[in-house]
Steps between C-alpha positions, in 0.01 A plus 500: 500500500550133550311235301167378647542131565245276316267269695654155521333220309565264786422576868694284753275322740687280733742281312280475184459755220139569414456574130246745353193315393437488133165463318482271200238488227430166332309431176200273559531360146868404465655567848736779386624698802603865513573752776253759364148486358454514126182490293637254239691192612844492339495120504174415319377842382175463691324811633399561868634168630758628749405445862690603810648222713574532867867508607652204676406463868860507619718786379822398664815362350444172679543190288185426291376149435534378144181550298558191290576160638816324388486272204488125500860456390398242241762362258464514124431166343453359150151480361544129424588432865178650638265214608163489324236488769143458377302779657174372645203729481237524773145543386309792648172311482369760252533379140496847340772625727709187429462574124623854536793400720602233247392194698514603864729653761870451465711454814681821589305704246423868559165600343353852483124550446355845446156639437254773580364531857211264557563284194557184718872456547486430874197279460666288234821458696315410819322225303838383368636488857202285607546255213872460578428441870253226405784329314717505807708807422600756761394847396566845649273794413671834580273805491628858533157651433250295700494365852484132581132535595413649159667207328311266728170662392584460131597136553167434677308664215683278250443188713872451571592301812829311450802418708859604418392849399691763697398864501739783575390866512833679469671748267848520653712282276749404776215331695368345180843353426519357851161333470579361157820344637317368806190353329671395176182491292470337163309799359470853632281799398607860556206737476621749393863576413429877508419484870826322599793702631844445647545684833866576436401723202377856552259507203134438544320175406397498132797709384725389218791409725283307745325296229835421337670391821204301630454314175875423484493352852191295430658370178813391687285311757313325216817372337668394827207328672299376200185671617276616216369853564204688352544876511185717470572831326294820486442660160505860394217681320668398171472132584876436563628354824598777741869540576816476292492306175784293646239325708368308203854407391592353836208259534459175306129539405287809443122459496236765439149463631266684264132579504255754620359454849152544352550207261474134601803380298863550605795436269836386634778564247872407517730762351824338630569138589844343532341159551254495214344688208384855526173657384299213652153593618288374784134580528325523836158593626445689822234342722402508863715189555807673353668461164355219293668357193327548162570160339360591154556873449407496129155358573449744788601802285262403221210387720339848507563583137204667327351283232419648164650842582707690245855608588585186696784277381662203675882500506736232635802657662808340659585578863838325538433136405119525556253578217221725624181590314363850558220721364625806311228762477474813285233768473495762220245774509442828320720777643359848564832660584772646283740230612365142535549336835723196542459307831700178548491254786714185510711587194765749394333826399774593252472155339123543465552838333737336253247227418221756448726679250567169319123433479446851359774475242506134401153365566279800408348519847412852590586575864591869471148598619446215745561481877676166556495322838709185557468265796643160588253322724623349828772752576767342274776704340577410136862580422585262215463599137297187428187684624519758217262316261245437779500868592455601133215256444326619819505856371375395155223296661384803694520729198297262291275405795541133400583239768741215443405143553508370859750226397752728319843601637741745340873547541788658305748789491427796273768706326485856373435386147192312613666157477430224753823346633565168666476456876685259734357194674204479265446129567442556873258781428297285259495212748356725767236627260410143411473403866241773567288411195607755239470363150633786284834682546623791281881511503792609279542294188865446578411316818245288314769362271694359797225324701247226439141601568340296783207287406172687512657846494509751217813711472487803270831652398507870401777723362356850560254684730276564197485127429418420861216751506356364177515143632330574834245753380 
């Protein structure tokens, strides 16, 4: 018997050979591609992140256009020969946003702002566009999620009626590139980058490959034309910006808009800034007229503090270069369960567990039969170790049911041996306490040796948690 011929991989159709279509699976976390589905990504070891991508629209051997544009062909030059141009910053008209950006918008900068749905990203950026237009700038607002009429309704609600503000409802990046080249705006807003797509790519909008290619094209336009661009990014349920991690590496500035929609305060935090310092914080208040700047956040955060209540301690933290006073609250109550409950809001739960163990061992404060609840008023997140002593004294105050004085502030880092260690930028913290009328500050003794007490203020230096508790109670 003769051999049965196999089916050909290529079927001739006219003068072109049509190839068998292949299905690819791409990882939504890192972009790793494979020809078959796997449960665990070989690239980043993430589970259940492989998604099927559609094959290319044309399956012929015709010449394909290059996916990447050619380079600029620039010549290498010495660092000393590069001219030093002073980069001028453009104010956004919102002081808190200027603080977070490092002074304003830099020409040709690519800025990414992410946050939960409804937190106020689009509202804030529309207000920025209006302020820039009032200063004579040409601004283009590109929306891939809303129609032009919807943006008009939001602008009317915010009382925005300015010239030089162009609105484009489009998510095909080829058309966006054409309009950017035609209008040549000073500042552009892309809302959002996850809705943009390149028509020459087969993957769907929001996929890893689309986000990577769209951001790369927008970055090239920024650097070539000098247009500053704000990118709005969606976030996942974990709070990270959706898409590949490469997205945050490509942009110049990464901002996170934090805050619950049920709360009136919104926090804008910079986690990356090539033009200024990171970890800066801007405080906003959501009103019917849009985002309003909170000029004195320390006073606002302490305005509703309960007077004469135990378990309340004032702490001065540093958010970037800004000192910020906040109310650290603790509640200890008798536990009726085998394992006491520990509930923490606004601080690290593992750090609070460590401090409770230090109080138990070093300060003779019994918490093994107490339910302990920790809260930082105003929605702030305390991440620096300088808040350790304030957290400890709040717990001790609740255990003893003795309130601290209304004019007392506490700060210091606590070690496992119960010692109180020095903290940075102590002079700025004390100056902020003095400005708001606090007359007594409990701080590490090591810091007290380096600074001169301001007139009218009493600084108490302590070495251990036990000593701090005995001084305050």
